[in-house]
N, C-alpha and C positions, 0 to 999 in steps of 0.2 A: 741548496739550502734545505730542502726537504730531507735529504740524506743526513745532514748535520743534526736536524731536529730529532729524527728517528734514532740516531746514534746516541744523542743526549738522553732521550727518554729511556733507551735501553740501559744505559749506564746507571741512571737514577734508579730504575727498577731493580737492577742487579744489586746495587748498594742496599736498597730497602730490604730485599730478600735475605741478603747476607746478614744484615742487622737483626732481622727477626729470628733467623736460625741461631745466631750467636746468643740472643736473649733467651731462647727456649732451651738451648743446649744444657746450661747449668741445671735447669729444673729436671730435665730428663735424666741427666747424669746423677743428680742427687737421689732421684727416685730409684734408679737402678742400684745405687749403692745402698740405699735403705732396704731394698728388697733383698740384696745379698746379705745384709746385716741380719735381717729377720730369719733368713734361711739358715745362717750359721748358728744363730741362737736356738732355733727350733730343734737342732740336732740333739740338744740336751733333754728333749721331751719324749714321752712315750708315744705320742701320736703326732708325728712330724708333719705329715701331709695336712692334717686338720689345723695344726699350729700355723703353718705357712698360709693356708687358705683364709683362716680367720683373721690374720693380722696384716696380710699384704695390702688390703684395702686402706689401711691406716698408715701405709709407708709415707704418704705425703705429709703426715703429721709429725714424723720424726725429724728433729732438728739436728744438724751437724754441729759438733761431733755427736754421733749417735749414743744415746744414753741407755744403759741397761735398766736403770730405774724407770725411765720413761716407757720402755718396752714392757716391763713388768706391770706398770700401771695400765697400759692399753689392754694387755691381756686380761687384767682383772675387770676392766670396764666391759670388755666383750663378754666375759663370763657372767657378769652380773646382768647384763642385758638378756642373755640367754636364760638365766635363772628366773628373771621376771616374766619373760614370755612363757616359759614353761609353767610357772605358777598360775598365770592367767588361764592357760589352757586347762590345767588340772582343776582349777576352781570352777570353770564352766562345766566340766565333766561331773564334778562332785554335785553341783546344783541339779543337774539333770537326773542323776542317779537318786538323789534325795527325793525329788518329786515323784519318781516312779517307784520309790521304795525298793530299789534293787538290793539284793542280798549282799553284794560286794561293795556297797557304798562305803562301809567303814574302812575297807582296805585303801580305797582311793583317798578318803579323808585323812588317813594316817600318812599317806604319801604326801599329800598337800601340806601337812604340818611339817614334814621333813624339808620339803622344798622351801617353804616360807622361812624356816630357820636358816637354811642355806643362804637365802637372800639377805637376811640380817647379818650373817657372818661375813659375807662378801662385801656388804656395805661398810662394815666396820674396817675391813682390810683397806678399802680405798681411802677412807678417812685417815687411817693410820699411816699410809704411805706418804701422805702430804706432810706429815710431821718429820719425815726423814730428809735431811739436807745432805746432798752428796759431798759437800765440802765441810760438813759439820765435824768439829774436833771434840765434841762432847762425848760422854760415855753412854748416851741414851740409846744408841743404835741397837745393842743387843736386846734391850727391853722391847723396842718397837718391832724388831724382827721376830722375836719370840711370839708376840701377840699375833702378828700377821700369819705366821706359820701355824699357830694353834687354830686360829679361826678358819684358815683355808683347809686345814686337815679336817676340821669339824664339818665344813661344807661338803667336803669330799665324802665323808662318812654318811652325811645326810642323804646324798644321792644314792649311795650303795644300799643304805637301809631301805629306801623307797623301792628300789629294784628288787631287793630280796623279799620284800613284803608281798610281791606278786607271785613268787615261786610256789608252784603247786596249787595255786588258787584257781577255781573255775570261774574265770572272768571272761566277759565277752571278748572274742578274738581281736577284733579291730580296735576296741577301746584299749585293751591291754597292750597291743602292739604299738599304738600311737604314743601312749604314755611312756612305755619303756624306751622307745626310740628317742624321744625327746630327753628323757632323763639320762640315758646312756651318753648322748651327745653332751649334755651338761656336765656329766661326770668326767668325760675326757677333756673338755675345755678347762675344768677346774684343776685337773691333774697337770695339764700343760702350764697353766698360770702359776701353779705352785712351783713347778720345776724352773720356770723363768725367774721367779722371785728368789728361789734358792741360789740360782746362778748369780743374780745381782748381789745377794747378801754375801756370798763367798768372795766376790770381787771387792766388795766394800770392806770386808774385814781384812783382806789381804792388803788393800791400799792404805788402811788406817792403823795397821798393827804398829805398835811402838817398838822400834828397834832398840836393843839394849845398848847402853852407852859403853864405849870401849875405854 
């Protein structure tokens, strides 16, 4: 009798474990596919490793079938978050320099202005992407895409301008290095986000091009 009870318990436990594995497997499989999707799309960017690292955390947020628009939106949000944290850091540095009346305060203030403008541009991009419907048959897409590409290019220029402003300036080594490292990272993320959006835009145009009537 004891052997029968033990055997029954073993069978029940086996069934339970099998059920749990089956329930978990689709999630793991979907995440691995999402990771593969991210890696394949990041091949179109200049900074592939950074692209994969910055987006892989959000693989669980990608829904199947995986959307190029959704990935571009995530890349934009990651970039905006970096821009906002960079602005916060440079703001604190500028305040400290102003209090000490450091001679290179103006350079940092100008950089802050560029980063703040970049935050505004990226925010506009995210809002504009929400106006794009992947199944939209209207002719509004070129206008939306042009706006986003213009704003992202401006944000990219803002980062470059900030970095260029430090060239040849006698600024405290650590302060200059920290700001430059953060802004370079922001510049690379912006470049990647623009590449991913351009990839989405190209696919959108290809899918919605009107074929001539025969």
